[in-house]
GUMAR-500237 format. One record per residue (C-alpha): residue number from 1; residue in one letter; x, y, z. Coordinates in steps of 0.001 Angstrom, whole numbers, plus 500000, padded with zeros to 6 digits. Layout:
N
NUM, A, X, Y, Z
...
This chain:
456
1, X, 500000, 500000, 500000
2, X, 502999, 502280, 500135
3, X, 505650, 502964, 497649
4, X, 509050, 503821, 498938
5, X, 512183, 505111, 497417
6, X, 514768, 507828, 497738
7, X, 514502, 511496, 496912
8, X, 516486, 514727, 497290
9, X, 515806, 518030, 499046
10, X, 518029, 520697, 497636
11, X, 519136, 523654, 499776
12, X, 517020, 526742, 499416
13, X, 518918, 529601, 497946
14, X, 519313, 532675, 500145
15, X, 519802, 536169, 498834
16, X, 521881, 538934, 500501
17, X, 521154, 542328, 499092
18, X, 522981, 545630, 499547
19, X, 520833, 548738, 499907
20, X, 521355, 552359, 500857
21, X, 524977, 552414, 499716
22, X, 526161, 555907, 498799
23, X, 529218, 558087, 498833
24, X, 530572, 561315, 497406
25, X, 532763, 560941, 494373
26, X, 536346, 560239, 495380
27, X, 537802, 558780, 492199
28, X, 537792, 555114, 493280
29, X, 535334, 552150, 493408
30, X, 535568, 551447, 497103
31, X, 532206, 551256, 498866
32, X, 532109, 551867, 502596
33, X, 529542, 549441, 504131
34, X, 527832, 548966, 507486
35, X, 525601, 546143, 508778
36, X, 522635, 548294, 507945
37, X, 523471, 548080, 504233
38, X, 522958, 544285, 504258
39, X, 519606, 542434, 504148
40, X, 519097, 538594, 504011
41, X, 516033, 536999, 502424
42, X, 514906, 533462, 501452
43, X, 514402, 531704, 504836
44, X, 511206, 529725, 505300
45, X, 508776, 530988, 507868
46, X, 510009, 530564, 511378
47, X, 513611, 530284, 510404
48, X, 516190, 532910, 509838
49, X, 519621, 534267, 510514
50, X, 521240, 537588, 511149
51, X, 524427, 538880, 509627
52, X, 527444, 539342, 511783
53, X, 530982, 540442, 511014
54, X, 529886, 541637, 507609
55, X, 532535, 543135, 505363
56, X, 532866, 546875, 505824
57, X, 533948, 547491, 502262
58, X, 532551, 546617, 498928
59, X, 533094, 547553, 495333
60, X, 531242, 549848, 492971
61, X, 531145, 548649, 489392
62, X, 532118, 552190, 488286
63, X, 534038, 554966, 490016
64, X, 532089, 557786, 488362
65, X, 529154, 559636, 489798
66, X, 525758, 557984, 489170
67, X, 522522, 557283, 491004
68, X, 522438, 553523, 490191
69, X, 525730, 551711, 490263
70, X, 526055, 547999, 491015
71, X, 527713, 547387, 494349
72, X, 529034, 544016, 495526
73, X, 530660, 542561, 498594
74, X, 532196, 539103, 499203
75, X, 530487, 536939, 501859
76, X, 531173, 533693, 503771
77, X, 528849, 531461, 505784
78, X, 530661, 532601, 508832
79, X, 529015, 535953, 508375
80, X, 525632, 534383, 509500
81, X, 524310, 533906, 512985
82, X, 521468, 531297, 512657
83, X, 518219, 531571, 514528
84, X, 517025, 528677, 516724
85, X, 515701, 525764, 514614
86, X, 517555, 526862, 511530
87, X, 520069, 524585, 509899
88, X, 522546, 526251, 507610
89, X, 522747, 523031, 505566
90, X, 519165, 523609, 504446
91, X, 520172, 526775, 502678
92, X, 522499, 527843, 499955
93, X, 524320, 530918, 501247
94, X, 525560, 533291, 498496
95, X, 529194, 534180, 498234
96, X, 528404, 537726, 497251
97, X, 526063, 540464, 498334
98, X, 524917, 542743, 495563
99, X, 522795, 545780, 495136
100, X, 522779, 549246, 493699
101, X, 524423, 552285, 495145
102, X, 524995, 555897, 494312
103, X, 528030, 558074, 493907
104, X, 527078, 561732, 494228
105, X, 529068, 564477, 492494
106, X, 531774, 566073, 494625
107, X, 531143, 569750, 495433
108, X, 533802, 572248, 494444
109, X, 534629, 575554, 496007
110, X, 537103, 578356, 495359
111, X, 539483, 580454, 497398
112, X, 541938, 583269, 496906
113, X, 539463, 585898, 495763
114, X, 540694, 589229, 497063
115, X, 540346, 592932, 496590
116, X, 541230, 596172, 498320
117, X, 538396, 597850, 500179
118, X, 536345, 599924, 497754
119, X, 533116, 600421, 499690
120, X, 530997, 597801, 497847
121, X, 530437, 594025, 497969
122, X, 531247, 593285, 494331
123, X, 533743, 590469, 493763
124, X, 535666, 589898, 490577
125, X, 536987, 586370, 490007
126, X, 539845, 586816, 487561
127, X, 541622, 583787, 486091
128, X, 544921, 583251, 487824
129, X, 543871, 585300, 490820
130, X, 542015, 582486, 492584
131, X, 541890, 578673, 492587
132, X, 539194, 576011, 492499
133, X, 539320, 573595, 495407
134, X, 537779, 570180, 496121
135, X, 539142, 568134, 493236
136, X, 540293, 564560, 493806
137, X, 544066, 564243, 493781
138, X, 545402, 564246, 490233
139, X, 542302, 565941, 488827
140, X, 541454, 569578, 488356
141, X, 540289, 572454, 486207
142, X, 541601, 575955, 485560
143, X, 539356, 579035, 485369
144, X, 539538, 580720, 481976
145, X, 536892, 583414, 482279
146, X, 536384, 586393, 484561
147, X, 533325, 585821, 486718
148, X, 531387, 588353, 488755
149, X, 530612, 587437, 492330
150, X, 529388, 588974, 495563
151, X, 530969, 589235, 499005
152, X, 528704, 588768, 501999
153, X, 530056, 592092, 503346
154, X, 531458, 595268, 501874
155, X, 533808, 595771, 504826
156, X, 537333, 594550, 505351
157, X, 537596, 590932, 506454
158, X, 539248, 587576, 505781
159, X, 537512, 584335, 504909
160, X, 534417, 586182, 503732
161, X, 531814, 584153, 501840
162, X, 531753, 584887, 498133
163, X, 528988, 583669, 495851
164, X, 529436, 583210, 492114
165, X, 527874, 581182, 489296
166, X, 530093, 578941, 487171
167, X, 529490, 576963, 484000
168, X, 531632, 574297, 482388
169, X, 532500, 576820, 479676
170, X, 534340, 578889, 482295
171, X, 536848, 576093, 482956
172, X, 539653, 574262, 481187
173, X, 539437, 570670, 482484
174, X, 542579, 568686, 483204
175, X, 543180, 565296, 481584
176, X, 541379, 562460, 483389
177, X, 538812, 564798, 484934
178, X, 535063, 564575, 484283
179, X, 533145, 567649, 485375
180, X, 530075, 565408, 485731
181, X, 531760, 563983, 488812
182, X, 531684, 567427, 490408
183, X, 529246, 570103, 491434
184, X, 530468, 573449, 490120
185, X, 530950, 575904, 492956
186, X, 528437, 578516, 493988
187, X, 530292, 579748, 497048
188, X, 533893, 580231, 498052
189, X, 535969, 582404, 500300
190, X, 537707, 585695, 499745
191, X, 539300, 588599, 501511
192, X, 538841, 592348, 501472
193, X, 542056, 594020, 502513
194, X, 542327, 597515, 504052
195, X, 542724, 600444, 501717
196, X, 545986, 602287, 502308
197, X, 545839, 605944, 503138
198, X, 548817, 608232, 502888
199, X, 549988, 610744, 505442
200, X, 552495, 613176, 503993
201, X, 554497, 616034, 505431
202, X, 555056, 619219, 503458
203, X, 556168, 622827, 503965
204, X, 558573, 621688, 506675
205, X, 561471, 624119, 506987
206, X, 563958, 625472, 509469
207, X, 567239, 627354, 509637
208, X, 570287, 625181, 510160
209, X, 570827, 624427, 513842
210, X, 573070, 621378, 513714
211, X, 570442, 618756, 514589
212, X, 567773, 616682, 512799
213, X, 564787, 617847, 514845
214, X, 561830, 619001, 512747
215, X, 559193, 621148, 514445
216, X, 555757, 620282, 513045
217, X, 552225, 621670, 513175
218, X, 548913, 620112, 512100
219, X, 549156, 622181, 508940
220, X, 552269, 620263, 507918
221, X, 550263, 616991, 507658
222, X, 548087, 615969, 504694
223, X, 545939, 612800, 504784
224, X, 544793, 611303, 501463
225, X, 543374, 608043, 500142
226, X, 539828, 607929, 501561
227, X, 537012, 606842, 499258
228, X, 534709, 609484, 497874
229, X, 532136, 610335, 500502
230, X, 534318, 609078, 503346
231, X, 536514, 611294, 505448
232, X, 538591, 611573, 508576
233, X, 539876, 614674, 510274
234, X, 543304, 615121, 511799
235, X, 542790, 615893, 515484
236, X, 546300, 615384, 516839
237, X, 549733, 614737, 515420
238, X, 553321, 614559, 516549
239, X, 554745, 618037, 517009
240, X, 558290, 616821, 516485
241, X, 559659, 614835, 513556
242, X, 563080, 614078, 512221
243, X, 565093, 615154, 509208
244, X, 567180, 612415, 507596
245, X, 570162, 614786, 507702
246, X, 571020, 617829, 509813
247, X, 572743, 619572, 506918
248, X, 571427, 622269, 504601
249, X, 569470, 621003, 501579
250, X, 566260, 621786, 499689
251, X, 564632, 618318, 499749
252, X, 565514, 616312, 502843
253, X, 563355, 613305, 503827
254, X, 561339, 614091, 506948
255, X, 559419, 611583, 509063
256, X, 557185, 611587, 512123
257, X, 555342, 608905, 514071
258, X, 551646, 608474, 513245
259, X, 548774, 606327, 514573
260, X, 545071, 605847, 513981
261, X, 544359, 607795, 517171
262, X, 545488, 610904, 515311
263, X, 542323, 610655, 513175
264, X, 538621, 611100, 513878
265, X, 536426, 609196, 511405
266, X, 533710, 611085, 509573
267, X, 530127, 609962, 508956
268, X, 529821, 606537, 507242
269, X, 533560, 606021, 507594
270, X, 535118, 603115, 509457
271, X, 538834, 603469, 510019
272, X, 539097, 599655, 510256
273, X, 538585, 599602, 506476
274, X, 541798, 601581, 506018
275, X, 545454, 600840, 506496
276, X, 546803, 603726, 508524
277, X, 550558, 604241, 508255
278, X, 552700, 604288, 511359
279, X, 554907, 606966, 509869
280, X, 554181, 610242, 508122
281, X, 556708, 610931, 505371
282, X, 557636, 613916, 503270
283, X, 560448, 616288, 502425
284, X, 561628, 619403, 504139
285, X, 564162, 622176, 503785
286, X, 567012, 623310, 505987
287, X, 568220, 626780, 505031
288, X, 571723, 628125, 505745
289, X, 572322, 629970, 508997
290, X, 573587, 633515, 508487
291, X, 577018, 634324, 509902
292, X, 578507, 637697, 510737
293, X, 582230, 638349, 510420
294, X, 583758, 641346, 512142
295, X, 587294, 642748, 512149
296, X, 588587, 643150, 515694
297, X, 591844, 643885, 517490
298, X, 592268, 647401, 516002
299, X, 594568, 646343, 513128
300, X, 597242, 649069, 512791
301, X, 600163, 650006, 510616
302, X, 602596, 652875, 510146
303, X, 601643, 655192, 507353
304, X, 602892, 653878, 503986
305, X, 600758, 655790, 501533
306, X, 598298, 652998, 500649
307, X, 595093, 651485, 502078
308, X, 596289, 647907, 502390
309, X, 595598, 646317, 505792
310, X, 597442, 643209, 506944
311, X, 595167, 640877, 508905
312, X, 595614, 637673, 510832
313, X, 593067, 635064, 511895
314, X, 592945, 636749, 515287
315, X, 591602, 639910, 513660
316, X, 588346, 638157, 512755
317, X, 585366, 637495, 514974
318, X, 582598, 635151, 513693
319, X, 579058, 635351, 515039
320, X, 576196, 632892, 514477
321, X, 578013, 629544, 514599
322, X, 576155, 626566, 516045
323, X, 577657, 625666, 519449
324, X, 580539, 623250, 519104
325, X, 581403, 624358, 515561
326, X, 584197, 626649, 514469
327, X, 585592, 628447, 511444
328, X, 588953, 630188, 511018
329, X, 589211, 633106, 508571
330, X, 592452, 633033, 506592
331, X, 592012, 636172, 504476
332, X, 595319, 638048, 505100
333, X, 594509, 641286, 503297
334, X, 591989, 643990, 504011
335, X, 591562, 647632, 503111
336, X, 591500, 650850, 505116
337, X, 588883, 653361, 504070
338, X, 591670, 655975, 503870
339, X, 595415, 655874, 503301
340, X, 595975, 658814, 505638
341, X, 597040, 658545, 509259
342, X, 594325, 658395, 511871
343, X, 592425, 656276, 514349
344, X, 589023, 654585, 514104
345, X, 589520, 654174, 510387
346, X, 587003, 651747, 508867
347, X, 588701, 648536, 507756
348, X, 587107, 645890, 505542
349, X, 588067, 642582, 503952
350, X, 586431, 640673, 501129
351, X, 585533, 637151, 502270
352, X, 585004, 634121, 500074
353, X, 584429, 630469, 501059
354, X, 588037, 629786, 500071
355, X, 589127, 632082, 502921
356, X, 587375, 629926, 505524
357, X, 588838, 626888, 507275
358, X, 586107, 624792, 508974
359, X, 586766, 623033, 512252
360, X, 585906, 619414, 512973
361, X, 582216, 618704, 512349
362, X, 581675, 622030, 510570
363, X, 580439, 622356, 506987
364, X, 580794, 625761, 505342
365, X, 577738, 624966, 503197
366, X, 575517, 625061, 506285
367, X, 576110, 628783, 506617
368, X, 575546, 631965, 504643
369, X, 578892, 633730, 504501
370, X, 578990, 637546, 504361
371, X, 581016, 638902, 501443
372, X, 582541, 641631, 503586
373, X, 584039, 641712, 507051
374, X, 584335, 645154, 508642
375, X, 585710, 646874, 511704
376, X, 588030, 649750, 512605
377, X, 591802, 650171, 512662
378, X, 594528, 652828, 512771
379, X, 597311, 654243, 510564
380, X, 600164, 655736, 512585
381, X, 602569, 658572, 511474
382, X, 606307, 658050, 511281
383, X, 608448, 659959, 513895
384, X, 610286, 663099, 512574
385, X, 614065, 663435, 512895
386, X, 615289, 665050, 516162
387, X, 615871, 668731, 515319
388, X, 618502, 669090, 518027
389, X, 620569, 666480, 516198
390, X, 620699, 668647, 513113
391, X, 618033, 666845, 511224
392, X, 615871, 668665, 508775
393, X, 612481, 668093, 507268
394, X, 612395, 667165, 503630
395, X, 609582, 668544, 501533
396, X, 608273, 665126, 500483
397, X, 608082, 663967, 504063
398, X, 606511, 666949, 505802
399, X, 603000, 665548, 505670
400, X, 603905, 662271, 507375
401, X, 606363, 663259, 510097
402, X, 605245, 663178, 513699
403, X, 606797, 666080, 515567
404, X, 608092, 664989, 518958
405, X, 605642, 666015, 521658
406, X, 608387, 667553, 523836
407, X, 609200, 670204, 521219
408, X, 607179, 673375, 521532
409, X, 608031, 674302, 517997
410, X, 609836, 672989, 514978
411, X, 611785, 675230, 512641
412, X, 611332, 674559, 508985
413, X, 614036, 675581, 506481
414, X, 613592, 678827, 504568
415, X, 612035, 678345, 501188
416, X, 610360, 675030, 502006
417, X, 606917, 675043, 500468
418, X, 604736, 673350, 503047
419, X, 601668, 673660, 500891
420, X, 602729, 670688, 498830
421, X, 601475, 667247, 499699
422, X, 598137, 665766, 500726
423, X, 598013, 667432, 504114
424, X, 598424, 670954, 502711
425, X, 596383, 670556, 499571
426, X, 593597, 673069, 499414
427, X, 595271, 675641, 501738
428, X, 595837, 679108, 500290
429, X, 598177, 682005, 500853
430, X, 600708, 681537, 503583
431, X, 598650, 678897, 505415
432, X, 600351, 675616, 506210
433, X, 599251, 672553, 508187
434, X, 601241, 671287, 511119
435, X, 600698, 668237, 513319
436, X, 600623, 668386, 517080
437, X, 598766, 666479, 519758
438, X, 597324, 664264, 517024
439, X, 595726, 667272, 515259
440, X, 596745, 668911, 512012
441, X, 596172, 672655, 512244
442, X, 596645, 675363, 509626
443, X, 598884, 678317, 510744
444, X, 600415, 681384, 509051
445, X, 603807, 681119, 507351
446, X, 606229, 683891, 508512
447, X, 608804, 685610, 506367
448, X, 612126, 683913, 506232
449, X, 611517, 681145, 508768
450, X, 608397, 679114, 509053
451, X, 607476, 677789, 512435
452, X, 605153, 674849, 512934
453, X, 603712, 675203, 516377
454, X, 602142, 672365, 518319
455, X, 598446, 672804, 518905
456, X, 597482, 672320, 522549
């Protein structure tokens, strides 16, 4: 009533699927997996197994960005933990888990956009002035077109967000790079750097005083470089600056310390948007200091008929030198205002730079040299022969002999015409001029013998 025989029960095939696998494009086929990406199906009701120690990596069939790429992972039966009542021998466990995954395009960005503060938020992305970032190693693209963008602020700052719209036509793609694997950037970073203002010094001048100190006023400072509609006023400034040289010149660099506290910002002006110099610079002038040169020491000589005055360095006095400096005058020749004997005679000497010998640390060019030195001197008369010794006055010498003071009178030979010579020129009749007590006085000439009496 029963037929018997043998039969076969083949293992039921199980399926392990991969779901929810995704990554951002990175140029390779590696798939990062978790237990949650695996699902097992095919067990009969009441039986089952869970996956354990599943592989954490799998493989995409293609490395490029796509929404449906086959993904696989190698499996072993050891990856299953069987439920109670489940025999692994009743099932055919696959050696591979498969499914579909996605590789999303990699977003790009850009950096290096920069400009100097100009009061607006416009950004200009110029080829070569910025770079695209985010490419996988060995891949890239170079901007070829100028693109307009927008900063998120018009004020100075670093790492500001910049928005811009790119197209593939704006880029030259490197070999081995597919732009479809990337999302062209819409934002990047950029900087707005402070706008430099200039603080200059002008109209700075002084007379040479041997040092580099420059006395300054607010009027010597000029501040420029602010944008139209923005201003700042100068409220304080250093009253003392420095010349680059203490010596006389028309255009000497001048500097003074400067800070932002010297300025008060005007309406709608932020000084943080400007680069304020720490030094005010300009040029200034140091003019020569005037010297005076006088003749001193009462230079004297004995009458010799000319106006030449012999002078030594001790006969000159120089006024106006900066303390610690010195000049020696070497001009040896001067001139009396008159060749005739007398005292308090004006004496002068022509001075040129060649006549001046500067001392250590003294430059002649730092001074204005007078062309004439002046003072007073004396021309003395020669002594007359002693009449008691038989001497006699010669006609050519009458005008320049000094009669000895102890003689009350001096006889002059008969026939001697005393009207000749410079002293007697202009006298008429019998009048003659005689010298006594430092005074020439006209007297009458007697018949036969002429007496020259000393005036008292």
